[in-house]
C-alpha positions in Angstrom: 65.4 -30.1 -28.6 62.2 -31.0 -28.4 63.5 -30.0 -31.2 64.1 -27.2 -33.6 65.4 -27.7 -36.9 67.4 -24.5 -37.5 69.1 -23.5 -40.8 65.9 -24.5 -42.6 66.3 -28.5 -42.7 63.6 -30.5 -43.2 65.2 -33.0 -40.8 63.1 -33.8 -37.6 64.7 -33.7 -34.5 64.5 -37.1 -32.6 62.5 -37.6 -29.5 64.6 -39.4 -26.7 61.6 -41.8 -25.0 63.7 -43.0 -22.4 62.3 -42.1 -19.0 65.7 -41.0 -18.0 66.4 -38.4 -21.1 65.7 -35.0 -21.1 62.4 -35.6 -23.3 61.0 -38.3 -20.5 62.0 -36.0 -17.5 60.3 -33.0 -18.9 57.0 -35.2 -19.9 57.2 -36.3 -16.0 57.1 -32.3 -15.2 54.1 -32.2 -17.5 52.3 -35.1 -16.0 52.6 -33.3 -12.5 50.9 -30.6 -14.0 48.3 -32.4 -16.1 45.6 -32.1 -13.4 45.3 -28.2 -14.1 46.4 -28.2 -17.7 46.5 -25.2 -19.4 48.4 -23.4 -22.5 51.8 -24.5 -23.8 54.3 -22.9 -26.1 56.6 -25.4 -27.5 59.6 -22.9 -29.5 61.8 -25.4 -31.9 59.1 -28.0 -31.8 60.3 -29.5 -35.2 57.6 -32.2 -36.3 55.7 -31.6 -33.0 56.6 -35.3 -31.8 57.3 -34.1 -28.3 54.7 -31.4 -28.3 52.0 -34.1 -29.2 52.9 -36.2 -26.2 52.2 -33.0 -24.1 49.1 -32.6 -26.2 47.8 -36.0 -25.2 48.4 -35.0 -21.3 45.4 -32.4 -21.9 47.4 -29.3 -22.4 46.6 -27.0 -25.4 50.1 -26.9 -27.2 51.4 -24.1 -29.7 54.4 -25.1 -31.6 57.1 -22.5 -33.4 59.5 -23.9 -35.8 61.9 -22.3 -38.5 60.5 -25.1 -40.8 57.1 -25.6 -41.9 56.5 -29.1 -41.0 53.3 -30.8 -42.0 53.5 -33.2 -39.1 53.5 -30.2 -36.6 50.4 -29.1 -38.0 48.5 -32.3 -37.4 50.1 -33.0 -33.9 49.8 -29.7 -32.3 46.8 -27.2 -31.7 48.6 -24.3 -33.4 51.6 -23.7 -35.3 53.5 -20.6 -36.5 56.7 -20.5 -38.4 59.4 -18.2 -37.1 63.1 -18.3 -36.6 63.9 -18.4 -33.1 67.0 -15.9 -33.9 64.6 -13.7 -34.5 61.5 -11.7 -33.2 58.5 -13.8 -32.6 55.5 -12.2 -33.4 52.4 -14.1 -31.8 48.8 -12.8 -31.5 48.5 -10.2 -28.6 46.0 -12.3 -26.8 48.3 -15.6 -26.6 49.6 -16.5 -23.1 50.8 -19.2 -21.8 51.2 -21.4 -18.6 54.3 -23.2 -19.9 56.6 -22.1 -22.4 59.2 -25.4 -23.5 62.7 -24.2 -24.5 64.2 -28.0 -24.9 67.8 -27.7 -26.3 66.9 -24.6 -28.2 69.1 -21.8 -26.4 72.4 -23.3 -27.9 71.3 -23.0 -31.7 70.4 -19.1 -31.1 73.2 -16.3 -31.5 71.7 -14.0 -28.6 69.7 -16.7 -25.9 69.4 -13.5 -23.8 67.2 -12.0 -26.4 65.0 -15.3 -27.2 64.5 -15.4 -23.4 63.3 -11.8 -23.0 60.8 -12.6 -25.8 59.8 -15.7 -23.6 59.0 -13.5 -20.6 56.3 -11.6 -23.0 54.6 -14.8 -23.2 54.2 -16.1 -20.0 50.5 -16.0 -18.0 50.6 -15.2 -14.5 52.2 -17.9 -12.7 53.7 -19.5 -15.9 56.8 -21.3 -15.8 59.5 -22.0 -18.2 60.6 -25.3 -19.0 64.4 -25.7 -20.5 67.0 -28.5 -21.1 70.7 -27.3 -22.5 73.5 -29.4 -23.3 76.4 -29.1 -20.4 79.9 -28.4 -22.1 81.6 -29.8 -19.1 80.4 -32.9 -19.2 83.5 -35.3 -19.7 83.5 -36.0 -23.4 83.7 -32.4 -24.3 86.8 -31.7 -21.7 88.3 -34.7 -23.3 87.9 -33.5 -26.4 89.6 -30.2 -25.8 92.4 -31.4 -23.4 93.2 -33.7 -26.4 93.1 -31.3 -28.7 90.5 -32.3 -31.1 87.9 -30.2 -30.6 85.5 -30.6 -33.6 82.0 -30.9 -33.9 79.6 -34.0 -34.2 76.7 -34.9 -36.1 74.4 -34.8 -32.6 75.2 -34.6 -29.5 76.7 -31.6 -27.0 79.1 -30.8 -29.9 76.2 -31.1 -32.5 77.1 -29.1 -35.4 74.2 -26.6 -35.1 75.1 -25.4 -31.5 76.5 -21.5 -31.9 76.5 -21.2 -27.9 78.1 -23.5 -25.2 77.2 -23.3 -21.4 78.2 -25.0 -18.0 76.0 -25.1 -15.0 77.4 -21.7 -14.0 77.0 -19.9 -17.3 73.8 -20.9 -18.1 72.6 -20.1 -14.8 74.0 -16.6 -14.7 71.9 -16.1 -17.9 68.9 -17.1 -16.3 69.3 -14.6 -13.5 70.4 -11.7 -15.8 67.2 -12.1 -17.4 65.5 -12.1 -14.5 64.5 -15.9 -14.0 64.6 -17.8 -10.5 65.2 -21.5 -10.8 62.2 -23.7 -9.0 64.1 -26.9 -9.7 66.9 -28.3 -11.7 67.3 -31.8 -13.2 70.7 -33.2 -14.4 70.3 -36.4 -17.0 73.1 -38.5 -18.1 74.2 -39.7 -21.4 71.3 -41.3 -23.7 73.3 -44.4 -24.3 70.4 -46.3 -25.5 70.4 -44.0 -28.5 74.2 -44.2 -29.0 74.2 -48.0 -29.5 71.7 -50.1 -31.7 72.3 -53.5 -33.6 72.8 -56.8 -31.1 71.3 -57.7 -28.0 74.5 -57.9 -26.6 75.1 -54.1 -27.2 71.8 -53.0 -26.3 72.7 -54.9 -22.7 75.7 -53.4 -22.9 74.2 -49.8 -23.4 71.8 -50.4 -20.6 74.3 -51.0 -18.0 76.4 -48.0 -18.9 73.3 -45.8 -18.4 72.8 -47.4 -15.3 76.4 -46.5 -14.0 76.2 -43.3 -15.7 73.3 -42.4 -13.9 75.0 -43.2 -10.8 77.7 -41.0 -11.8 75.2 -38.1 -12.4 74.2 -38.2 -9.0 77.5 -38.0 -7.6 79.0 -35.3 -9.7 76.4 -33.6 -12.0 78.8 -31.1 -13.7 81.0 -34.0 -14.3 78.5 -36.9 -15.8 75.7 -34.7 -16.6 74.7 -34.9 -20.2 72.1 -32.0 -20.1 70.8 -29.8 -17.7 66.8 -29.5 -17.4 65.7 -26.4 -15.2 61.8 -25.4 -14.4 62.2 -21.1 -14.5 59.9 -18.7 -13.2 59.8 -15.0 -13.3 62.1 -13.4 -10.4 59.0 -11.1 -9.1 56.8 -13.9 -8.6 59.3 -16.6 -7.7 57.8 -19.3 -5.4 
C-alpha cells in the first residue's frame, strides 16, 4: 500500500524507498506526468508518506484512510477518513487526474466495488495507478506446496490480506470493471527491506536484489513480487 491501514490500527504502512520497489516505480510514473501536474486521490494513504512525495512533485494530493492520521493531514492537501470497504462519499465537485490504489485491493472484501467507485472519481483522460502482490510468486507457491500456508507480518501473505491475485486474475478483474491496461510493470522482492544489520548482510541483500530483478525480467509471473498497472477506462483507452 501507499499504504492503507485497515482494521483501525494506528501503525503506518512503511514506504519502500528503493527506486526498484513498487513505490519507487510509481513515483517514476508521477515524475513523467509532473510537467502537467494535476489532482491525485490516494486511497489508503496511511500517514501520507508516499502521497507527500507525490505532492512534492507538484501535484495536489487528497488522501483517504480508515485511520485519522495527523501526519497525513500535514503532508497532503486534503484528507478524508473512510474505510475502503464501505462507500466513499467525496464532494460532488471532486474529480482527479490520477487515482492511486497502491497495495489496497488485496485488503478489501469486494475490490470490484472499489474499482467501480474509482471510476466515479476520474476526470476526463484520468488514469488509475495500481499495485498488487503476486500470489503466484515463488514464495507463496513454496508455502502451499509444502503444506505450510499461513500468514506473515508483512509481504505477499500479510495477515491483513483478504483477497489474493495472480496476474491473470487481477487483469480479469480490471477488464470486468471496464478498465484497459496502459502499462504493466512487475517488481521484484524488496530484499533491502527484509535484511538489515551488518555491512555483509546489506551487501548480500543488494546482490540478491540484482539477481532477483534479472529473474523478474525472464519470468515475471514466478519472480514478480508485485505487479504495477496504469489503467484507463475502456471507453477512453489510448
